[in-house]
C-alpha angles and dihedrals in degrees: 000000000000139000093287100047137028133204122223123199129190117235114151139351121248098209124179124157116225123218132201129211127230090281092056094252125131114253122243094251089063092092113132118255113267095216141012089249090066093057107098119224111260142156090253093053091048094048094048092045093049094045091045092053092047095046099040110121116204089196090071098036098094116082134185111244116228097178136009137168134154094290108020138053128184116192133178117243095202095181090069097025094241142110126242124207121207124187125198113239113216 
């Protein structure tokens, strides 16, 4: 929106289940997807995307920005009293 606030919209869900081994540690293939194109179509992805689009509230989609540079943005999610960090993937 401007340098003091940002607007976030919902488009698609990046859904990947994580698995743990016998020791309770995540396995090596549990790395997040690098792009939306890598996310395979699934019932879970469809459900989350549809629910996300139905439940998205524009009234809470504008956030004050507390820090921003070329690769990182920290914005305040006042509805839950927390901060969210987003990093640009190149």
